[in-house]
Residue frames as qw, qx, qy, qz and C-alpha x, y, z in Angstrom:
[[0.000, 0.889, 0.459, 0.000, 0.00, 0.00, 0.00],
 [0.386, 0.505, -0.031, 0.771, 1.38, 3.38, -1.00],
 [0.403, -0.690, -0.421, 0.429, 1.88, 5.94, 1.73],
 [0.200, 0.829, 0.061, 0.519, 1.95, 9.71, 1.75],
 [0.661, -0.446, -0.272, 0.539, 4.69, 10.93, 4.08],
 [0.203, 0.773, 0.072, 0.597, 4.96, 14.67, 4.69],
 [0.444, -0.247, -0.447, 0.737, 6.46, 17.01, 7.28],
 [0.047, -0.880, -0.459, -0.114, 4.14, 19.75, 8.46],
 [0.155, 0.805, -0.120, 0.559, 5.00, 23.34, 9.25],
 [0.574, -0.714, 0.290, -0.278, 5.48, 22.25, 12.87],
 [0.225, 0.534, -0.815, 0.017, 8.00, 19.60, 11.70],
 [0.657, -0.070, 0.667, -0.344, 5.64, 16.77, 12.66],
 [0.150, 0.235, -0.829, -0.486, 5.97, 13.93, 10.17],
 [0.719, 0.170, 0.354, -0.573, 2.65, 12.49, 9.04],
 [0.008, -0.151, 0.920, 0.362, 2.38, 9.13, 7.35],
 [0.627, 0.262, 0.269, -0.682, -0.97, 8.61, 5.66],
 [0.317, 0.032, 0.909, 0.269, -2.24, 5.52, 3.83],
 [0.383, 0.133, -0.313, -0.859, -4.41, 6.36, 0.81],
 [0.715, 0.138, 0.506, -0.462, -7.76, 4.60, 0.71],
 [0.327, -0.053, 0.861, 0.387, -7.91, 1.66, -1.69],
 [0.302, -0.041, -0.544, -0.782, -10.13, 1.47, -4.76],
 [0.386, -0.351, -0.850, -0.068, -12.33, -1.02, -2.91],
 [0.194, -0.444, -0.542, 0.686, -12.80, 1.30, 0.08],
 [0.119, 0.273, -0.100, -0.949, -13.73, 4.19, -2.19],
 [0.348, -0.120, -0.713, -0.597, -16.13, 2.12, -4.31],
 [0.345, -0.429, -0.818, 0.168, -17.89, 0.73, -1.25],
 [0.088, -0.421, -0.336, 0.838, -18.17, 4.23, 0.22],
 [0.221, 0.129, -0.375, -0.891, -19.65, 5.43, -3.09],
 [0.352, -0.270, -0.844, -0.302, -22.16, 2.55, -3.13],
 [0.240, -0.488, -0.683, 0.487, -23.32, 3.49, 0.37],
 [0.035, 0.379, 0.056, -0.923, -23.67, 7.13, -0.64],
 [0.277, -0.006, -0.623, -0.732, -25.55, 6.19, -3.84],
 [0.298, -0.384, -0.874, 0.005, -27.92, 4.02, -1.80],
 [0.114, -0.511, -0.472, 0.709, -28.69, 6.96, 0.48],
 [0.151, 0.303, -0.239, -0.910, -29.25, 9.27, -2.48],
 [0.275, -0.131, -0.821, -0.483, -31.38, 6.64, -4.22],
 [0.210, -0.481, -0.805, 0.278, -33.56, 6.23, -1.13],
 [0.005, 0.473, 0.213, -0.855, -34.01, 10.01, -0.92],
 [0.234, 0.162, -0.503, -0.816, -35.03, 10.25, -4.59],
 [0.265, -0.260, -0.905, -0.209, -37.41, 7.30, -4.21],
 [0.122, -0.529, -0.656, 0.524, -39.13, 8.87, -1.20],
 [0.090, 0.423, -0.041, -0.901, -39.45, 12.20, -3.03],
 [0.249, 0.054, -0.690, -0.678, -40.83, 10.64, -6.22],
 [0.308, -0.336, -0.884, -0.100, -43.32, 8.34, -4.51],
 [0.257, -0.560, -0.641, 0.458, -44.39, 10.64, -1.72],
 [0.081, -0.636, -0.156, 0.752, -44.19, 14.19, -3.00],
 [0.128, -0.087, 0.561, 0.813, -44.07, 14.48, -6.79],
 [0.048, -0.513, -0.793, -0.325, -47.79, 13.70, -7.36],
 [0.199, -0.816, -0.465, 0.280, -49.17, 16.13, -4.78],
 [0.292, -0.524, 0.144, 0.787, -46.55, 18.70, -5.81],
 [0.143, 0.134, 0.644, 0.740, -47.55, 18.61, -9.47],
 [0.118, -0.706, -0.681, -0.153, -51.17, 19.16, -8.47],
 [0.312, -0.764, -0.248, 0.508, -50.17, 22.06, -6.24],
 [0.223, -0.490, 0.321, 0.779, -48.07, 23.65, -8.99],
 [0.492, 0.473, 0.698, 0.216, -50.56, 23.08, -11.80],
 [0.243, 0.905, 0.308, 0.166, -51.24, 26.77, -12.47],
 [0.406, -0.794, 0.187, 0.412, -47.76, 28.04, -11.56],
 [0.444, 0.816, -0.322, -0.183, -45.24, 29.35, -14.09],
 [0.924, 0.230, -0.242, 0.186, -42.52, 27.08, -15.47],
 [0.271, 0.623, -0.467, 0.566, -39.80, 29.14, -13.78],
 [0.538, -0.493, 0.408, -0.549, -41.32, 28.52, -10.36],
 [0.986, -0.024, 0.014, -0.162, -41.73, 24.81, -11.08],
 [0.743, 0.436, -0.361, 0.358, -38.10, 24.49, -12.13],
 [0.018, -0.620, 0.479, -0.621, -36.97, 26.39, -9.03],
 [0.773, -0.366, 0.270, -0.443, -39.02, 24.11, -6.77],
 [0.988, 0.123, -0.091, 0.033, -37.57, 20.96, -8.35],
 [0.500, 0.563, -0.436, 0.493, -34.03, 22.29, -8.12],
 [0.329, -0.577, 0.442, -0.603, -34.62, 23.03, -4.44],
 [0.925, -0.195, 0.134, -0.297, -36.01, 19.53, -3.83],
 [0.957, 0.170, -0.052, 0.227, -33.08, 17.81, -5.53],
 [0.084, 0.889, -0.353, 0.281, -30.50, 20.27, -4.24],
 [0.632, -0.565, 0.519, -0.103, -29.25, 17.79, -1.57],
 [0.918, 0.176, 0.324, 0.147, -28.65, 15.19, -4.29],
 [0.556, 0.781, -0.056, 0.279, -26.77, 17.59, -6.55],
 [0.099, 0.774, -0.441, 0.443, -24.47, 18.94, -3.84],
 [0.899, -0.410, -0.126, -0.091, -24.42, 15.88, -1.57],
 [0.847, 0.030, -0.196, 0.494, -20.68, 15.26, -1.64],
 [0.287, 0.483, -0.171, 0.810, -19.52, 18.84, -1.31],
 [0.496, -0.651, 0.004, -0.574, -22.02, 19.59, 1.49],
 [0.924, -0.356, -0.137, 0.036, -21.02, 16.47, 3.43],
 [0.770, 0.127, -0.179, 0.599, -17.30, 17.01, 3.02],
 [0.074, 0.591, -0.128, 0.793, -17.54, 20.66, 4.05],
 [0.587, -0.588, 0.059, -0.554, -19.75, 20.05, 7.10],
 [0.947, -0.315, 0.046, -0.043, -18.32, 16.67, 8.16],
 [0.288, -0.780, 0.521, 0.193, -14.64, 17.57, 7.79],
 [0.180, 0.505, -0.767, -0.352, -13.90, 15.65, 4.62],
 [0.151, 0.038, 0.987, -0.050, -16.36, 12.79, 5.04],
 [0.586, -0.114, -0.358, -0.718, -19.63, 11.67, 3.48],
 [0.824, -0.271, 0.281, -0.412, -21.79, 9.00, 5.11],
 [0.954, 0.248, -0.163, 0.041, -20.11, 6.34, 3.00],
 [0.434, 0.577, -0.498, 0.480, -16.66, 7.59, 3.97],
 [0.440, -0.528, 0.467, -0.557, -17.62, 7.56, 7.65],
 [0.957, -0.078, 0.143, -0.242, -18.74, 3.93, 7.37],
 [0.897, 0.332, -0.144, 0.253, -15.60, 2.93, 5.45],
 [0.604, -0.690, 0.057, 0.396, -13.36, 4.99, 7.75],
 [0.571, 0.258, 0.256, 0.737, -11.93, 7.18, 5.02],
 [0.085, -0.866, -0.230, 0.435, -11.57, 10.94, 4.81],
 [0.531, 0.705, 0.111, 0.457, -10.62, 13.64, 2.32],
 [0.459, -0.745, 0.018, 0.483, -7.59, 15.67, 3.40],
 [0.365, 0.889, -0.253, -0.115, -5.26, 18.02, 1.59],
 [0.839, 0.351, -0.347, 0.228, -1.98, 16.61, 0.35],
 [0.236, 0.487, -0.551, 0.635, -0.19, 18.22, 3.33],
 [0.346, -0.186, -0.856, 0.337, -2.50, 16.56, 5.85],
 [0.166, 0.110, 0.342, -0.919, -4.95, 19.38, 6.62],
 [0.388, 0.517, 0.717, -0.262, -8.73, 19.32, 6.42],
 [0.323, 0.375, 0.548, 0.674, -10.04, 20.35, 3.00],
 [0.083, 0.280, 0.148, -0.945, -11.25, 23.91, 2.50],
 [0.558, 0.554, 0.416, -0.456, -14.56, 24.84, 0.91],
 [0.430, 0.695, -0.382, -0.432, -12.76, 25.48, -2.40],
 [0.058, -0.327, 0.938, 0.100, -11.08, 22.05, -2.21],
 [0.414, 0.259, 0.829, -0.271, -14.43, 20.33, -1.70],
 [0.524, 0.677, 0.180, -0.485, -16.18, 22.30, -4.45],
 [0.276, 0.631, -0.613, -0.386, -13.41, 21.62, -6.97],
 [0.183, -0.106, 0.977, 0.002, -13.57, 17.88, -6.25],
 [0.466, 0.472, 0.645, -0.379, -17.36, 18.05, -6.74],
 [0.429, 0.714, -0.134, -0.537, -17.11, 20.01, -10.00],
 [0.271, 0.517, -0.759, -0.288, -14.77, 17.41, -11.52],
 [0.544, -0.058, 0.789, -0.279, -16.70, 14.40, -10.20],
 [0.782, 0.494, 0.218, -0.310, -18.68, 13.95, -13.47],
 [0.448, 0.726, -0.507, -0.122, -15.40, 13.98, -15.40],
 [0.143, -0.430, 0.875, -0.169, -14.06, 11.21, -13.17],
 [0.519, 0.126, 0.786, -0.311, -17.20, 9.08, -13.52],
 [0.627, 0.485, 0.603, -0.089, -19.91, 8.85, -16.17],
 [0.368, 0.866, -0.102, -0.322, -18.59, 11.50, -18.61],
 [0.236, 0.680, -0.680, -0.140, -15.36, 9.54, -19.23],
 [0.869, 0.030, -0.476, -0.130, -16.43, 6.00, -18.49],
 [0.769, -0.638, 0.035, 0.022, -15.14, 6.16, -14.92],
 [0.599, 0.600, -0.321, 0.423, -11.66, 7.34, -15.84],
 [0.306, -0.744, 0.383, -0.455, -11.19, 8.32, -12.21],
 [0.941, -0.267, 0.187, -0.089, -11.07, 4.64, -11.24],
 [0.834, 0.395, -0.120, 0.365, -8.02, 4.21, -13.50],
 [0.153, 0.729, -0.335, 0.578, -6.24, 7.12, -11.81],
 [0.648, -0.578, 0.311, -0.385, -7.11, 5.79, -8.36],
 [0.997, -0.030, 0.066, 0.032, -5.92, 2.29, -9.27],
 [0.819, 0.282, -0.031, 0.498, -2.58, 3.26, -10.76],
 [0.060, 0.864, -0.144, 0.479, -1.82, 6.64, -9.18],
 [0.415, 0.271, -0.658, 0.568, 0.85, 6.86, -6.50],
 [0.100, -0.006, 0.594, -0.798, -1.51, 8.38, -3.92],
 [0.080, 0.446, 0.891, 0.018, -4.78, 6.91, -5.29],
 [0.127, 0.492, 0.168, -0.845, -6.00, 10.31, -6.51],
 [0.471, 0.617, 0.605, 0.178, -8.72, 10.80, -9.09],
 [0.350, 0.495, 0.219, 0.765, -8.67, 13.82, -11.39],
 [0.307, -0.850, -0.215, -0.370, -10.69, 15.87, -8.91],
 [0.740, -0.605, -0.023, 0.291, -8.15, 15.10, -6.18],
 [0.659, 0.081, 0.173, 0.728, -5.23, 16.05, -8.40],
 [0.123, 0.660, 0.246, 0.700, -6.84, 19.38, -9.28],
 [0.467, -0.812, -0.132, -0.325, -7.91, 20.15, -5.71],
 [0.221, 0.557, -0.650, 0.467, -4.66, 18.99, -4.10],
 [0.697, -0.358, 0.351, -0.513, -6.47, 16.41, -1.97],
 [0.344, 0.216, -0.913, -0.028, -6.11, 12.76, -1.10],
 [0.801, -0.351, -0.108, -0.472, -8.56, 10.23, 0.37],
 [0.197, 0.418, -0.824, 0.329, -6.95, 8.39, 3.28],
 [0.638, -0.376, -0.672, 0.016, -7.87, 5.72, 5.80],
 [0.312, -0.823, 0.073, -0.470, -8.75, 7.58, 8.99],
 [0.851, -0.511, 0.119, 0.032, -6.99, 4.96, 11.10],
 [0.863, 0.256, 0.011, 0.436, -3.75, 5.25, 9.11],
 [0.167, 0.869, -0.163, 0.437, -2.46, 8.72, 10.00],
 [0.813, -0.331, -0.258, 0.404, 0.63, 8.36, 12.15],
 [0.039, -0.959, 0.199, -0.199, 2.38, 11.15, 13.99],
 [0.908, 0.058, -0.246, 0.334, 5.91, 9.77, 14.05],
 [0.073, 0.786, -0.384, 0.478, 8.11, 11.06, 16.82],
 [0.696, -0.111, -0.613, 0.357, 10.22, 9.71, 19.67],
 [0.479, -0.860, -0.161, 0.076, 10.56, 10.99, 23.20],
 [0.313, 0.823, -0.346, 0.324, 13.49, 13.39, 23.45],
 [0.576, -0.653, 0.448, -0.202, 14.45, 11.83, 26.77],
 [0.963, 0.048, 0.247, 0.099, 15.51, 8.71, 24.84],
 [0.716, 0.506, 0.038, 0.480, 18.23, 10.68, 23.03],
 [0.218, -0.958, 0.134, -0.126, 19.70, 12.93, 25.69],
 [0.918, -0.051, -0.006, 0.394, 23.40, 12.19, 25.15],
 [0.210, 0.892, -0.179, 0.359, 25.09, 15.60, 25.48],
 [0.766, -0.048, -0.407, 0.495, 28.46, 15.15, 27.16],
 [0.425, -0.816, -0.178, 0.348, 29.66, 17.17, 30.10],
 [0.353, -0.518, 0.268, 0.731, 31.50, 20.31, 29.02],
 [0.441, 0.493, 0.622, 0.420, 29.62, 20.53, 25.73],
 [0.058, -0.407, 0.023, 0.911, 29.76, 23.97, 24.05],
 [0.489, 0.632, 0.587, -0.134, 26.56, 24.83, 22.11],
 [0.352, 0.059, 0.458, 0.814, 26.75, 26.29, 18.61],
 [0.164, -0.425, -0.461, -0.762, 23.20, 27.57, 18.05],
 [0.080, 0.099, 0.624, -0.771, 21.56, 29.23, 21.10],
 [0.521, 0.068, -0.184, -0.830, 18.41, 29.53, 18.96],
 [0.462, -0.026, -0.873, -0.157, 17.93, 25.76, 19.31],
 [0.004, -0.144, -0.753, 0.642, 16.47, 26.40, 22.77],
 [0.437, 0.220, 0.080, -0.868, 13.38, 27.79, 21.01],
 [0.440, 0.061, -0.786, -0.430, 12.52, 24.49, 19.33],
 [0.760, -0.254, 0.181, -0.570, 9.59, 22.47, 20.61],
 [0.527, -0.268, 0.804, -0.057, 9.81, 18.82, 21.64],
 [0.779, 0.457, 0.408, -0.133, 7.78, 17.82, 18.58],
 [0.460, 0.839, -0.280, -0.080, 10.20, 19.60, 16.28],
 [0.163, -0.624, 0.762, -0.052, 13.11, 17.86, 17.99],
 [0.717, 0.009, 0.677, -0.164, 11.37, 14.51, 17.81],
 [0.761, 0.622, 0.162, -0.093, 10.91, 14.82, 14.03],
 [0.222, 0.823, -0.523, -0.011, 14.54, 15.88, 13.56],
 [0.431, -0.404, 0.798, -0.114, 15.54, 12.77, 15.50],
 [0.792, 0.292, 0.511, -0.161, 13.25, 10.55, 13.45],
 [0.617, 0.773, -0.111, -0.091, 14.67, 11.95, 10.21],
 [0.004, 0.743, -0.669, 0.033, 18.26, 11.45, 11.33],
 [0.399, -0.215, 0.884, -0.118, 17.52, 7.84, 12.20],
 [0.782, 0.442, 0.126, -0.421, 15.58, 7.17, 9.00],
 [0.479, -0.325, 0.751, 0.317, 17.10, 4.13, 7.32],
 [0.663, 0.623, 0.415, -0.002, 15.19, 4.53, 4.07],
 [0.499, -0.326, 0.332, 0.731, 18.30, 5.30, 2.02],
 [0.312, 0.487, 0.580, 0.573, 16.29, 6.33, -1.04],
 [0.110, -0.854, -0.336, -0.382, 14.68, 9.26, 0.79],
 [0.622, -0.590, -0.254, 0.448, 16.93, 9.96, 3.78],
 [0.441, -0.095, 0.117, 0.885, 19.28, 12.47, 2.14],
 [0.036, -0.512, -0.439, -0.737, 16.40, 14.35, 0.51],
 [0.492, -0.750, -0.427, -0.113, 14.48, 14.58, 3.81],
 [0.622, -0.447, -0.158, 0.623, 17.61, 15.63, 5.71],
 [0.309, 0.135, 0.219, 0.916, 18.36, 18.43, 3.25],
 [0.207, -0.615, -0.443, -0.618, 14.78, 19.77, 3.20],
 [0.592, -0.707, -0.379, 0.083, 14.47, 19.61, 6.97],
 [0.583, -0.264, -0.077, 0.764, 17.85, 21.29, 7.46],
 [0.122, 0.345, 0.282, 0.887, 16.74, 24.17, 5.24],
 [0.414, -0.690, -0.439, -0.399, 13.48, 24.53, 7.18],
 [0.670, -0.578, -0.298, 0.359, 15.26, 24.45, 10.54],
 [0.460, -0.028, 0.042, 0.886, 17.79, 27.06, 9.41],
 [0.087, -0.497, -0.342, -0.793, 14.96, 29.33, 8.28],
 [0.568, -0.683, -0.435, -0.150, 13.03, 28.79, 11.51],
 [0.669, -0.511, -0.182, 0.507, 16.06, 29.50, 13.71],
 [0.201, 0.979, -0.024, 0.025, 17.32, 32.32, 11.48],
 [0.568, -0.602, 0.455, 0.327, 20.86, 30.94, 11.34],
 [0.578, 0.701, -0.372, -0.189, 23.43, 30.74, 8.55],
 [0.862, -0.270, 0.412, 0.120, 25.37, 27.52, 8.00],
 [0.069, -0.613, 0.622, 0.482, 28.59, 27.15, 6.04],
 [0.748, 0.388, -0.292, -0.452, 28.22, 25.43, 2.67],
 [0.444, 0.363, -0.817, 0.060, 30.64, 22.66, 3.69],
 [0.323, -0.119, 0.756, -0.557, 28.47, 21.58, 6.64],
 [0.247, -0.151, -0.880, -0.377, 26.34, 18.58, 5.73],
 [0.535, -0.432, -0.227, -0.689, 22.63, 18.52, 6.61],
 [0.815, -0.347, -0.464, 0.015, 22.95, 15.59, 9.03],
 [0.537, -0.006, -0.398, 0.744, 25.85, 17.24, 10.87],
 [0.129, -0.333, 0.034, -0.933, 23.89, 20.49, 11.21],
 [0.687, -0.419, -0.309, -0.507, 20.78, 18.72, 12.50],
 [0.781, -0.222, -0.498, 0.304, 22.83, 16.66, 14.97],
 [0.303, 0.129, -0.310, 0.892, 24.39, 19.86, 16.30],
 [0.396, -0.388, -0.115, -0.824, 20.93, 21.40, 16.69],
 [0.798, -0.363, -0.459, -0.148, 19.82, 18.32, 18.65],
 [0.659, -0.114, -0.454, 0.589, 22.82, 18.50, 20.97],
 [0.056, 0.255, -0.146, 0.954, 22.31, 22.23, 21.49],
 [0.587, -0.435, -0.272, -0.626, 18.66, 21.68, 22.35],
 [0.817, -0.319, -0.465, 0.123, 19.58, 18.97, 24.87],
 [0.464, 0.097, -0.359, 0.804, 22.24, 21.23, 26.34],
 [0.181, -0.306, 0.075, -0.932, 19.82, 24.09, 26.97],
 [0.723, -0.380, -0.382, -0.432, 17.09, 21.74, 28.16],
 [0.789, -0.227, -0.483, 0.303, 19.41, 20.18, 30.73],
 [0.389, 0.026, -0.306, 0.869, 20.61, 23.56, 32.04],
 [0.286, -0.616, -0.298, -0.671, 17.18, 25.15, 32.63],
 [0.056, 0.117, -0.670, 0.731, 16.89, 26.39, 36.21],
 [0.480, -0.489, -0.611, -0.396, 13.74, 25.27, 38.05]]
């Protein structure tokens, strides 16, 4: 199963597992069943009396009334995802959720863009969206790609960090290099530690470099070009431990 691994602005690493095609299809079937039941109740219970009531009313009014009645069907997904924080009824049952690619809840514009492109992903193109979900790296349909969203399993999001107390190895007589390291939070330090001890060789150097740049910007420090990212981050860790161990209480 593919995973989406990102580091947030607070340097907390999130690992998210995209929902499978099966999860998304089952969620869609549940949602379609709900919409079908609503339409059936409306047609059998209200259309006849409504037509009688609107017999002498203008066509514009009739159209407006029908649009209002079927408004929940038309905007079902966008309304649910806006109000239920990225979930429709089907997604709640299947334990999936729409989030942005950086792990945040979708905005109104994200939800509306996904909804606008839903026909293109389904019946207008012969369910081309299923192909994108099946073979895409993060299981995104066209609407997800355009909106910058991803559908994940709600039980899959992991906040990966260790306890800083497990890595307190500053030696006696240590001289700190970056006093600004004292301003880092424990979560930021935990993610730095996790990245330094990441044994995924394919991604480790890339993550170290990006994180080192972010930490330098956050601390407002300049680092010599010949200092490697891992050496810089290790120094920041040691400086943080130094200042943490010398706090007067």
